[in-house]
MIPAMAR-257531 format. One line per field, with one value per residue (C-alpha): residue number from 1; x, y, z; residue in one letter. Coordinates in steps of 0.2 Angstrom, whole numbers, plus 5000, padded with zeros to 4 digits. Example, Ala and Ser with C-alpha at 12.3 -4.5 7.8 and 13.67 -1.06 7.14 Angstrom:
2
pos = 1 2
x = 5062 5068
y = 4978 4995
z = 5039 5036
code = a s
This chain:
603
pos = 1 2 3 4 5 6 7 8 9 10 11 12 13 14 15 16 17 18 19 20 21 22 23 24 25 26 27 28 29 30 31 32 33 34 35 36 37 38 39 40 41 42 43 44 45 46 47 48 49 50 51 52 53 54 55 56 57 58 59 60 61 62 63 64 65 66 67 68 69 70 71 72 73 74 75 76 77 78 79 80 81 82 83 84 85 86 87 88 89 90 91 92 93 94 95 96 97 98 99 100 101 102 103 104 105 106 107 108 109 110 111 112 113 114 115 116 117 118 119 120 121 122 123 124 125 126 127 128 129 130 131 132 133 134 135 136 137 138 139 140 141 142 143 144 145 146 147 148 149 150 151 152 153 154 155 156 157 158 159 160 161 162 163 164 165 166 167 168 169 170 171 172 173 174 175 176 177 178 179 180 181 182 183 184 185 186 187 188 189 190 191 192 193 194 195 196 197 198 199 200 201 202 203 204 205 206 207 208 209 210 211 212 213 214 215 216 217 218 219 220 221 222 223 224 225 226 227 228 229 230 231 232 233 234 235 236 237 238 239 240 241 242 243 244 245 246 247 248 249 250 251 252 253 254 255 256 257 258 259 260 261 262 263 264 265 266 267 268 269 270 271 272 273 274 275 276 277 278 279 280 281 282 283 284 285 286 287 288 289 290 291 292 293 294 295 296 297 298 299 300 301 302 303 304 305 306 307 308 309 310 311 312 313 314 315 316 317 318 319 320 321 322 323 324 325 326 327 328 329 330 331 332 333 334 335 336 337 338 339 340 341 342 343 344 345 346 347 348 349 350 351 352 353 354 355 356 357 358 359 360 361 362 363 364 365 366 367 368 369 370 371 372 373 374 375 376 377 378 379 380 381 382 383 384 385 386 387 388 389 390 391 392 393 394 395 396 397 398 399 400 401 402 403 404 405 406 407 408 409 410 411 412 413 414 415 416 417 418 419 420 421 422 423 424 425 426 427 428 429 430 431 432 433 434 435 436 437 438 439 440 441 442 443 444 445 446 447 448 449 450 451 452 453 454 455 456 457 458 459 460 461 462 463 464 465 466 467 468 469 470 471 472 473 474 475 476 477 478 479 480 481 482 483 484 485 486 487 488 489 490 491 492 493 494 495 496 497 498 499 500 501 502 503 504 505 506 507 508 509 510 511 512 513 514 515 516 517 518 519 520 521 522 523 524 525 526 527 528 529 530 531 532 533 534 535 536 537 538 539 540 541 542 543 544 545 546 547 548 549 550 551 552 553 554 555 556 557 558 559 560 561 562 563 564 565 566 567 568 569 570 571 572 573 574 575 576 577 578 579 580 581 582 583 584 585 586 587 588 589 590 591 592 593 594 595 596 597 598 599 600 601 602 603
x = 4711 4694 4682 4687 4694 4710 4724 4728 4743 4755 4742 4736 4720 4728 4740 4728 4723 4705 4702 4689 4684 4676 4669 4660 4652 4655 4668 4684 4698 4689 4698 4709 4723 4723 4724 4706 4707 4689 4686 4681 4688 4697 4695 4701 4715 4720 4718 4730 4743 4742 4744 4748 4739 4738 4738 4736 4721 4708 4692 4689 4673 4667 4650 4645 4639 4653 4665 4659 4658 4677 4680 4671 4678 4695 4692 4688 4669 4672 4680 4664 4652 4646 4651 4633 4625 4613 4616 4613 4627 4631 4648 4658 4660 4678 4674 4668 4666 4682 4674 4670 4688 4690 4675 4682 4699 4689 4685 4668 4663 4650 4644 4634 4625 4627 4631 4625 4635 4631 4629 4618 4625 4622 4621 4622 4638 4647 4643 4639 4628 4624 4611 4610 4613 4628 4643 4659 4653 4641 4653 4650 4668 4676 4693 4687 4696 4684 4682 4669 4663 4654 4647 4643 4630 4627 4639 4630 4626 4607 4611 4618 4600 4594 4579 4590 4604 4594 4590 4608 4615 4601 4612 4627 4629 4625 4644 4649 4640 4651 4649 4646 4656 4672 4672 4682 4673 4683 4684 4673 4658 4650 4653 4635 4627 4618 4634 4643 4629 4630 4649 4647 4633 4645 4657 4644 4640 4658 4658 4644 4653 4669 4660 4653 4671 4676 4662 4668 4686 4681 4672 4688 4698 4684 4685 4704 4707 4717 4733 4724 4714 4720 4708 4706 4696 4691 4678 4670 4673 4673 4661 4643 4645 4645 4661 4666 4655 4651 4667 4684 4694 4703 4688 4678 4690 4703 4699 4705 4712 4720 4726 4731 4741 4746 4764 4763 4757 4769 4780 4795 4790 4772 4760 4772 4762 4761 4768 4762 4762 4761 4760 4746 4732 4716 4702 4701 4717 4708 4702 4719 4726 4714 4717 4736 4735 4724 4737 4724 4730 4725 4715 4724 4709 4710 4716 4719 4736 4740 4749 4750 4757 4770 4778 4771 4772 4780 4769 4757 4763 4746 4728 4714 4696 4680 4662 4648 4629 4625 4606 4596 4610 4622 4641 4658 4674 4690 4705 4723 4732 4751 4759 4759 4747 4729 4722 4704 4696 4678 4670 4653 4659 4642 4635 4640 4649 4635 4620 4604 4602 4586 4592 4608 4599 4593 4611 4613 4630 4624 4609 4621 4633 4618 4612 4630 4632 4616 4622 4638 4647 4658 4677 4681 4688 4672 4661 4668 4660 4643 4646 4645 4654 4667 4685 4688 4704 4709 4726 4729 4745 4740 4755 4750 4731 4725 4706 4710 4702 4716 4715 4733 4728 4730 4746 4761 4772 4763 4761 4773 4763 4747 4753 4761 4745 4733 4743 4742 4723 4722 4733 4723 4706 4713 4720 4704 4693 4682 4665 4657 4663 4647 4632 4621 4607 4619 4629 4613 4608 4625 4626 4611 4620 4637 4632 4641 4647 4665 4663 4658 4676 4685 4698 4708 4692 4684 4700 4700 4682 4685 4699 4688 4674 4686 4695 4677 4674 4690 4687 4701 4688 4683 4665 4659 4668 4661 4644 4644 4652 4643 4646 4631 4642 4654 4639 4633 4649 4650 4632 4636 4651 4644 4638 4642 4638 4620 4618 4626 4614 4599 4605 4607 4588 4584 4597 4592 4598 4586 4602 4610 4594 4593 4612 4608 4593 4602 4616 4604 4593 4607 4603 4587 4582 4580 4573 4555 4563 4569 4553 4544 4560 4561 4542 4542 4557 4548 4537 4551 4550 4567 4567 4585 4580 4565 4577 4589 4576 4568 4584 4588 4572 4576 4593 4586 4575 4562 4560 4552 4538 4533 4532 4525 4509 4519 4530 4516 4507 4523 4522 4533 4540 4555 4563 4575 4561 4550 4563 4567 4548 4546 4561 4554 4538 4546 4557 4574 4590 4602 4611 4607 4593 4588 4570 4564 4579 4571 4573
y = 5208 5217 5214 5227 5228 5218 5226 5215 5225 5210 5197 5199 5191 5181 5173 5168 5150 5143 5133 5118 5109 5092 5086 5071 5064 5050 5039 5039 5033 5020 5023 5012 5024 5023 5004 4999 4983 4982 5000 5005 5022 5024 5043 5047 5035 5044 5061 5055 5049 5066 5075 5073 5062 5067 5053 5062 5074 5076 5086 5096 5086 5069 5076 5087 5104 5108 5101 5113 5127 5125 5124 5139 5150 5143 5142 5129 5129 5128 5145 5152 5142 5133 5115 5109 5100 5112 5127 5144 5154 5172 5176 5190 5205 5202 5184 5181 5165 5165 5166 5184 5188 5179 5188 5205 5199 5196 5178 5171 5159 5146 5132 5117 5116 5110 5123 5116 5129 5130 5149 5163 5169 5180 5170 5185 5190 5173 5166 5172 5157 5143 5131 5115 5125 5134 5131 5140 5140 5153 5167 5182 5184 5168 5176 5178 5166 5155 5146 5132 5119 5103 5094 5076 5068 5051 5043 5050 5038 5038 5032 5016 5012 4999 5009 5024 5014 5006 5023 5029 5013 5011 5015 5003 4987 4972 4967 4984 4980 4974 4956 4957 4941 4951 4965 4966 4970 4980 4973 4988 4979 4962 4951 4949 4948 4965 4973 4966 4971 4989 4990 4983 4996 5010 5004 5004 5022 5027 5019 5031 5046 5042 5042 5060 5065 5059 5070 5086 5083 5081 5097 5106 5097 5100 5119 5119 5124 5109 5119 5134 5125 5118 5104 5098 5083 5079 5071 5080 5066 5048 5035 5034 5020 5019 5025 5033 5048 5059 5054 5061 5045 5042 5032 5048 5062 5055 5059 5057 5072 5074 5089 5091 5107 5112 5114 5133 5134 5122 5130 5121 5105 5106 5094 5083 5070 5054 5061 5057 5069 5064 5080 5083 5094 5099 5104 5121 5123 5123 5141 5149 5137 5143 5161 5158 5150 5165 5178 5185 5189 5177 5186 5185 5178 5162 5147 5136 5137 5135 5119 5125 5141 5153 5157 5141 5140 5125 5109 5105 5095 5091 5089 5095 5089 5091 5084 5092 5090 5078 5081 5078 5072 5082 5077 5086 5078 5086 5077 5080 5069 5068 5057 5042 5045 5052 5059 5061 5071 5066 5080 5071 5053 5050 5047 5033 5037 5028 5038 5035 5047 5044 5048 5037 5022 5018 5011 4992 4994 5003 4991 4976 4984 4986 4969 4961 4972 4965 4948 4951 4947 4962 4963 4974 4988 4989 4986 5001 5012 5008 5007 5020 5029 5033 5036 5054 5052 5041 5038 5027 5021 5023 5013 4997 5001 5010 5007 5015 5001 4999 5014 5017 5032 5022 5013 5021 5017 5030 5043 5055 5055 5057 5072 5080 5078 5083 5099 5102 5099 5112 5124 5123 5125 5140 5148 5146 5151 5135 5143 5126 5125 5134 5122 5126 5134 5146 5148 5154 5165 5174 5176 5187 5198 5198 5198 5182 5167 5172 5188 5180 5176 5190 5201 5198 5198 5185 5174 5175 5170 5156 5149 5148 5139 5127 5123 5118 5108 5097 5095 5107 5118 5110 5105 5115 5131 5129 5126 5143 5152 5168 5160 5150 5139 5135 5130 5119 5109 5108 5101 5089 5082 5082 5064 5061 5077 5076 5092 5102 5094 5098 5116 5115 5111 5128 5137 5153 5145 5132 5124 5122 5114 5101 5097 5095 5084 5072 5070 5068 5055 5043 5043 5033 5042 5058 5053 5060 5078 5077 5074 5090 5100 5093 5093 5112 5114 5105 5120 5133 5148 5143 5129 5125 5122 5111 5101 5099 5094 5082 5074 5072 5063 5051 5047 5044 5030 5025 5044 5046 5034 5045 5060 5051 5061 5078 5072 5066 5083 5093 5102 5093 5110 5104 5087 5085 5087 5076 5062 5062 5062 5047 5038 5041 5034 5018 5014 5017 5019 5009 4998 4994 5000 4986 4991 4990 4980 4974 4985
z = 4800 4799 4785 4772 4754 4753 4743 4727 4721 4724 4719 4701 4697 4683 4695 4708 4708 4708 4723 4723 4739 4737 4754 4759 4775 4787 4779 4789 4778 4768 4752 4741 4742 4761 4761 4762 4751 4747 4743 4725 4723 4707 4705 4723 4721 4705 4714 4727 4714 4706 4722 4741 4753 4771 4783 4799 4796 4810 4813 4829 4833 4827 4821 4806 4813 4825 4813 4799 4812 4814 4796 4790 4804 4806 4825 4838 4841 4860 4859 4851 4862 4846 4850 4855 4840 4831 4843 4837 4844 4840 4832 4840 4829 4824 4818 4800 4789 4779 4761 4766 4765 4748 4741 4746 4737 4721 4722 4717 4731 4730 4741 4735 4746 4765 4778 4795 4804 4823 4823 4816 4799 4784 4768 4757 4766 4765 4748 4731 4730 4742 4735 4725 4709 4715 4703 4699 4681 4685 4689 4679 4672 4666 4672 4689 4701 4711 4727 4726 4738 4733 4748 4744 4755 4749 4761 4777 4790 4786 4769 4776 4782 4770 4763 4759 4753 4739 4732 4732 4724 4711 4697 4702 4693 4704 4703 4710 4726 4741 4748 4767 4768 4761 4774 4790 4806 4819 4836 4841 4834 4836 4820 4815 4798 4801 4805 4791 4779 4786 4783 4765 4762 4767 4754 4741 4745 4744 4727 4722 4730 4720 4704 4708 4712 4695 4687 4697 4692 4674 4674 4679 4665 4652 4656 4653 4671 4677 4678 4687 4700 4717 4723 4741 4745 4764 4774 4788 4802 4804 4798 4804 4817 4836 4844 4827 4822 4837 4847 4849 4846 4829 4823 4824 4820 4809 4791 4773 4765 4747 4739 4720 4717 4699 4697 4695 4713 4722 4734 4742 4734 4741 4733 4724 4714 4723 4739 4757 4771 4789 4798 4810 4803 4810 4798 4806 4796 4780 4781 4784 4771 4758 4762 4761 4744 4738 4744 4757 4774 4788 4802 4819 4828 4818 4828 4813 4804 4785 4779 4761 4753 4758 4775 4784 4803 4812 4810 4824 4839 4845 4838 4849 4849 4859 4861 4870 4868 4854 4849 4865 4876 4886 4887 4889 4883 4878 4869 4865 4852 4848 4836 4848 4862 4864 4881 4884 4898 4903 4912 4915 4920 4928 4910 4899 4883 4873 4878 4870 4855 4846 4829 4829 4838 4821 4817 4817 4824 4839 4841 4840 4853 4865 4863 4865 4881 4888 4884 4892 4876 4874 4878 4893 4882 4871 4886 4895 4882 4889 4907 4921 4928 4915 4920 4922 4911 4897 4889 4874 4865 4847 4841 4850 4852 4837 4842 4859 4869 4883 4894 4902 4913 4929 4923 4932 4918 4907 4921 4912 4896 4906 4915 4899 4889 4904 4906 4887 4887 4901 4892 4876 4885 4893 4877 4868 4883 4882 4883 4887 4905 4907 4906 4891 4900 4909 4893 4884 4898 4898 4879 4880 4892 4884 4866 4861 4869 4865 4874 4890 4894 4885 4893 4909 4920 4908 4910 4928 4929 4916 4927 4942 4933 4925 4941 4948 4933 4935 4954 4960 4970 4987 4985 5001 4994 4977 4983 4991 4977 4970 4952 4946 4935 4949 4960 4946 4945 4964 4964 4950 4959 4977 4977 4995 5003 5007 5017 5003 4990 5001 5001 4982 4980 4985 4975 4966 4949 4941 4933 4950 4957 4943 4946 4965 4962 4950 4963 4978 4970 4972 4991 4993 5009 5000 4984 4988 4989 4971 4961 4966 4961 4944 4942 4944 4932 4918 4917 4918 4906 4898 4885 4890 4908 4903 4892 4906 4919 4907 4903 4922 4924 4910 4917 4934 4927 4941 4945 4928 4932 4947 4935 4920 4919 4920 4906 4895 4897 4892 4875 4862 4856 4847 4842 4856 4869 4859 4858 4877 4881 4870 4878 4895 4891 4882 4897 4906 4896 4907 4906 4888 4877 4865 4862 4844 4839 4822 4807
code = m s v g l v s l d s v r a a d r p n i l w i s c e d i s s h l g c y g d s i a t t p h l d g l a a e g v m y t h a f t c h g v c a p s r t g i i t g m y p i s l g a n h m r s k a t l p g h v h c f p e y l r q a g y y c t n n s k t d y n f n w n r n a v w d d t s r r a h w k k r p n p d q p f f a v f n l t m t h e s r i w k e n w e t v v a d l d p n q l h d p a s v s v p e l y p n t p e v r a a i a r l h d l i t v m d g r v g e l l a e v d d a g l r d k t i i i f w s d h g d g f a r a k r w v y d t g t r v p m i a r i p k a y r l e n q g v p g s v d g q l i n l i d l a p t v l n l a g v d i p e h m q g q p f l g d d l p a a r e f i y g a r d r i d e r f d m v r s v r g k r f r y v r n f m p w r p a l q h i s y s e q s w t r r a l r q a y a d g a l s e g v a s f l t v p r p a e e l y d l d s d p l e l n n l a a d p e f s q h l t r l r n q c t e w q t d v r d a h v l p e s i l i q e e r r a g s r w d i f a g d m g l a r w k g v f n a a v g q v p i r e g a s s s d e a v r w w s m a q a d e n v p l l l l g l n d d s p a v r i a a a r s l f q h k g h r e k v a p i l a t l l n n d e l s i r h a a l l a l d e l g e l s e l l r q d v e q m p q e n n y i k t i i r h i i q g p m y p a d v s n l q d
């Protein structure tokens, strides 16, 4: 569907529902209605009693910006090349933020107020109002249907930090605060006073958030719009602790979602009060669902599918998720989850899962994990989250291992499940043309040529090229063959994986591509007899014209530890031109990152 006037002959304005979204941040399913025994959430529990509670809703990424990219477009961010945190991708011409379709269908669309989309976009085209003052009450005609979003931010991970928490909970009575002694500490984290206090503070924030939900619900009722307004509540991803937010496991991607649907808009018993729905839902399904409820055609390019309204497709069999660069640190992980098993593909196993990310290192749970790892006090399953190399593949039986700590990928008993989900992951990445098979510096460069990151792999020729790069990324191209490829990205993956082939790595140091030279330098540094050749290569690239190359070279220095000491003066003289560069420079100067970073442990 192209953006244009939508016919409303069959959908009279008086018959169309208002649609209200209430979203929050970083809470997983810490609500009373989901079984959290210490949660104080009367308004959300009441909403669940009046509507349907979804038990298997998931986001496409465990962090806000890519998650919201998927929600606002109805597409997987990896398809748009917009899965790096705070990237600024360009959308292809046929892709639009879904409120544009609603506005052209006569809806008044407001957003209060978080956007955080990972692409360039036109505010005036997407929203009638997107600000802290945006409200459905401001529509010019009281009979005009509205789509309104309220993003509640008081549960964000940063609010758990004590100084921020005190401000958020200032209006709560002392007896509403949660006792750290009453919380349950998952096996993922050391059971320390600091961790217990952080979990208690999160529940306090959820109490505040629930109160705000109650106010938003009351506004609908007070306006006499209860019977004309569909309400959907959701969280953008899992809670703000390590191995939850930012990761692809259930702890990071499984979210609460509740929908209350007035009787006049219930089709085929949808939204029966007090019901529970266990179908697999991805939050990219929200966009087509809203369009479907509003009687607006769903664009063919959307990769989400509606779960409410008329003419619904078959329920999902799998949920897909992805992780790429998070703030200053590069990574690439893909995941497929069915009802029982989760499969994880780690494209960069040379990096630990818990990389040093400056912003999130302020979390007490992360600090406690690093300290316990340094003390040798973690279980094998939890410790694997901090060790290198990571396994290339992970497989978890969610029925017996809901925290996903027992990797079954090497267990012959589960080989059929592994093969099935591995193939499913490949099929998904192929179908959506996962643009992040290109390292970010190459992706940015090729976007300039193609016009958008989606267009890089468009068409039959694009697909053929994509398969070649993907095969190199998963190790299906012989290293020697890949190292001589005419495709820069294929050479990059070959150099990244050529740990044992010193002659090829030495050739890679002279590659025409700066990105390939960085990959070759990182791999070659493992061979002590050749380390002196690496420093000059990275020193030169620290002054490259491209910011993305300077970033990659700087990160390689940090990861290689002792090499950063040799180039400390070069690093100290670099312009700190953005926050990511600044944080890596600071970390290099403070010291190495592996095996554990327990610096500045005191709050």
